[in-house]
N, C-alpha and C positions, 0 to 999 in steps of 0.2 A: 689662398692668396697664389699667385704662378709666377715662377722666376723665368727670365727667358735664357734660352736654350743655346748661348750663341759659341758656337764651336769653335772661332780663334780665340775668344777670353778661354775655354777650357783650355786647348793647346798651353797656352800663355802660364797660368797657371800651376800646371801637372806639371810642369818645368818650372816653375819655380821653387816649386813645394816639394820637389822629389829625393831633396837628400835634407830636407828637415830634419828628419833622425837623426842623421851623423852631426849636421853642423850645430844641435843644441843638445848638452846633460842633462837626462833626467835623471832624477835618485834612483825610482821606482816605474819601470815601465812595465803595462800588461802584457799578461803571459802570451808568446805563439810569434806567429812571425810576422814580421812589418807587411803589410799587400803593398801591392804593385799602386804607383801611382795614379797610374791611366786606369783602375777601379778605382773610381771614384768613388761611388757609394760607401765602399768597404776602408778606403781610405780616409774619406769623412769619420767615420764610423772610428777608426782610430786614432783620430788624431783628436777625436770628441772622450776616448779611454782617456788616452796620454793626460787631456787635459783637466778629465774629473778626480785620478790620481794624485797629478800637482797639487790642485788644490786642496785634497785631503791633507799631505804632506806642508801645508801651505805657504807652497810656494804661488801665489795669487799672479804676480806677475806674468810669470811662465805660462800658467795654467790661462790667464787673458791672452794670451799670445797665442796658444795652441789653437785656441777655441775662436779667434778673429781668423785664423787664417784655413780651420775649420768651416768656418760660414762662409766665406768667399767663394772656396770651392764650390758648398752645398748650393749655395745660391746659383751660380753657373751651369754648376749642372740640372736645375730644378730640384736637388734633392732635398724636398718638404722635411722630413725628418732630421737629417742630420742639421737641418738649417734650427728647426727647434731646437734640437740638443745643445749647438754652439750658441743660442741666442742665451737659454737659459744659464748656461757653465759664464757664461762673461757677465750676466745678472749677477750669479753667488759670486764671483769674484771682485766684483763692486760693493757686495754688500758685506767679503767678507772686510774690504778696505775700510768700509763705513761709509760709503758714500751711496746712499740709499736712495735718492734720486735717481742716478743713472742704474742702478741695478733694478729698479720697477719697471724704468722704461724701458725696459731688455727683459724683465718677463713677459712684459706687454706685449710687444712685439711677438716678443713666441708663442705667446697664449691664440695670438692674431691670425696664429696657420695653423690652417682645420686640420691637419696631422696634430697636434697637441691637445686638441679638443677631444681626439680618438682613442689618444695615449690615458689611459685613464690615472696609470702612475705618474707619468710626467707631470699631468695636468693639476693633479695631489701635489708635485713638489712644487711646482710653481706659485697655486693659488697659497702655499703655508709659503715660500719664498716672498708673495708680495705683502701678505699677511703678516709677518715681520719687517719690511719694511714702512707697511702704513702704520704699524707700532712705532717704528722709531723716530716716525714723522708726525709723532704722536697724532696722528689720526687711528682714534681707537673705533672709534664703529665703522671705518672700512676698515680693520684688521679683524674687527670680530667677526665681519661677513666674510672674509676671504677666508678666516679659519674655519668657518662653516663650510664653506665651500670646499675646501681640503676635506675633510670629512666625509663630504658627501664620494668625491673621487675615490678616496680610501674603501669605500662601500662598496663602489660600482668594482672597481677592480678585487674586493673580495667578491664579487659576486651575490652579494647577499641584500636581500629586501625586506621591507618591513613584513608582508607577507608569511613570509617563510620563518620568520621570529617571532612571530604571534601577534604583530602590532607593536605599538609604542604603549609605554606603561603611562597610565594616566596623571603622576606629575610629569611626564616627559613634556623636552624641549621638543616632541618629532607631532607635532601636531598638524593636522590640515592646513590649517592656517598657514603655518610655515614654513608647507612647500609652495608657499608665493615670495619666499623670504628671498630674493634674487638682486643680484647687481649684475646690469647685462656688460662683458667685458668691453664690450665696442665701443662704451663709455665712457672709458677711461684711455685718457694719454698723460702724457708729461713732456712738457715743452722744452727747445732746448738749452733754455735755461735754468731747469730743473723746478719748475714750478706744474702744480698737480691739478690736471683739468679732470671735471667728473658732471659727463652732461654738459660740455660748454661751459661747465659752473669752474672759472680759477681758484682754487683755493690757496691760500697763502702758507706758507710754509714756516712757521719760524725756527728760527736756527737758536743753538746752544741750549744751556739748560735757566729756565728764568722761572724765578721764584717771584708770585705772588702776592696779593693781601687776604686778609681774614674773608670769612665767606659766613655767611648766618646760616642758621639750619634753614630756612624757608627758601633761601635762593641756594641750597641743594635740593629737597624733595620738593619744594612746591611748582616747579614745571614737568613731572613727571605726572602730577594731577591735571592732563591736558584735555582731561576727557575725551581722547581719541580711542581706537579700536588697536589693541598692542597685538604684536603677532610672534615675536620673542624680547629675552631681556638676556640681557647680559652682562659679565662680571670682570676685571680683569684685576689682577695684584702685581704691583709693581714693586720692586726691591731694589734700591739704590747702596749699594753698601759702602763703608768707609774706606775700605781697599776691597777694589773689585776682583774677587775669585779667593778671598780667604776669609777664615773667621774672628779677625781681628773686628770688637767693638767698638774701638773708638784710635781715634788718629789724629796727632798734633790736641791742640789745644781743644777745641770744640768742632770738629768732624767726624760725627755720629753716623752718618747714613738715614735713611729713611726708608720707612714702607708705606705706600699709598694707593687706592684703591679707584675704579673706574665703574661708575656705573650706569647702564645704557640701556634704557628701552626703543625700541623698534615698531614702529606704526605701520599703518595697513596704507596709509596714504603716500608709502616711502620716505616718510621723514623718521626725524628718529631727536629723542632726548639724549644728553649725555653727560655726567658731572664727574670730573677726575678732581680728588681731594684728599690732605689726612689730616689726623689728630694729630696735633701741637700744645706745647705748653704757652702761658700768654704771659707768663714772662711778670709774675708780679713785683719782684725784685730782681734785682742784678745776679745775684746768684741761685735765683729761681730755677729748677729742674737742673737741678747739676749733683754733684754727689754730695756737696755740702748741704743743699737743701733742696733734696728730689723734688717734693711738690709744689702743686703751682694750677693755676685757675689755668682754662681748657680753649683751644682754639680750634675750628676748621680752616685751612686756606686751603686756596685754586693751585692746585698741582700738576693743573693742564700742561705746564710750561714744562715742568718737571724731565730730566734724564735718570734713566733709570738701569740697570747692570740684567737683572734679573724679571722673567715675564710670565706668567698664568693667567690662562682667560679660559671659559666654557662659560655655556649659556645654562641659565636656572628657569625656574619655572615660577608664576605668576605670583605662588605663596610663598615661594623664598625670598623673591625677590621686596613682596610686603614684608617678610621678616627681616631682611635687610635694612631696609627705609624704617624700622622698629627701632632695630636695634642705634643707628644712627639717631634718630630722635634719643635716646637713653644716653648715648656718650654725650650730648648737648649738654647735658645737666651734670656730666661723670668729671672729674678733677686731673688733671695729667698727673703722672709720679712717673720718672725716672725707673724706678727697679718694678715695679708693679701694675700701673697704665699707663703706657708707651708709646708710640707710634702703632710698635709691631702688636703688642698688645691687641690694639684695635684691631688691626688687617689681621691679626688671628682668628679673630671672633668671628668676622665677617667671613672670613673664609672656613670655618666653620659650621656656620648656618649654609653656604652654596656647597658644603657636601666635601672639603677638601684641608683632609691634615696633613701640615708639616713637623715632620718629626726634627730633633735637636737643634733649637732653635733659643737654647737659653746659652750667657756666654757672662762673662764677667767685667768689670773698669774699678779703677780704686774708690770703695769703701761701698761698691755695690753690684748688683747680679741681675740679671732678668732677661726677657726678651729682646731680641737687638736684630736688627736689619742684615748687618755680616753674617751673624749666625744662620738666622733666618735665609737668606740669600743664597747662603752657600748650600744649605740644606738642598733646595730649588734646584742646583745645580750638581748636586750628587744624586740625585734621586729620589731623597729621602719624603719623599711623598705619598700619603694614600687617599684613594680617589674613596669616597664614600654613598657616590651613590653609580649608577649607567652612564652620566653622561658622558660627551668626551670632552679631554684634560687637554688643553694643551700646553707647554712649557717652552720658552726656551730662555737660554741654550738647551736645546734637546741631551736630557741629562744620558749618561751610561747606560748601556743595555746590558745586563749578564746572561 
């Protein structure tokens, strides 16, 4: 992408923004002297640094203002690096405010600048941001693809290769076939009214937290047996806490949260099969699946429209994916029990097969105790997760680093 170099515009922008550091209050500014506004490249870099600092402090509105000003200067001066960084920060500010559509739009605009493709660190951040935005928009196959692309950029940044590491393990995602696992970024776009366009096909985004009806076992498992060659298999674990950011096992009369999963098979013809569902009580009686009567018959339900607070995603081998499907079949014959076989128990069993162990998932409630979405989700936030294999694991929100 080329930006027009218009001398008069540059002068106006320099005059307009020369006093910006004095005009706005920043809690913590980057160390070092403020560069002269006449040095547009250095000044754009400075504005982007201030914006990133504000974003870390939770000042999303101010961060977006600084990044927008940096973008205007970068576009006018032909500074592709500055423009790509500015768009990435604007996207991050929208994501922090919960506007995934506008976040994704800015990430895509940044990614289409050639400089972003050459900067593996920035590209990795953009791909991860896009993956989270897709997940928030409940487009889970696209989320998995962009988590994958983020991991590729991370490997390139670290200058590692399959050859230097001895090649992939036999049970690994990284087979020759999955090197064809690509989604060309030029095929992506977001319209002005927030609709997602993939290869000229408009995807309608469902708003809000939707609860759908029951799913039969065949509705879940049969579509995966489509006779098509697969190049990759993915799984996502979703956690909806009763109270986000806490270990409360319940709130109010009947708000207990939920844990559910997404299974996806990617085919060699660029298609995919994906199912998002959870394990529920079928409520034989009014008090079924309550502390007074914890047992109940069980049912799977479609959770493709449900919101979530925490997310974990990874790719798994065909062998593990088939083991997960067999476990789903077993659970179709099991009873629900609030204390020992609930939605979180189901999710944790699936996680274990996928090579993930989550610690400290148990809590208590009146007349009972057991695994629950509040504790499990909080453990994910706190990084109390053990990886049981070598495959890349993606966690959102990113847990604290120690």
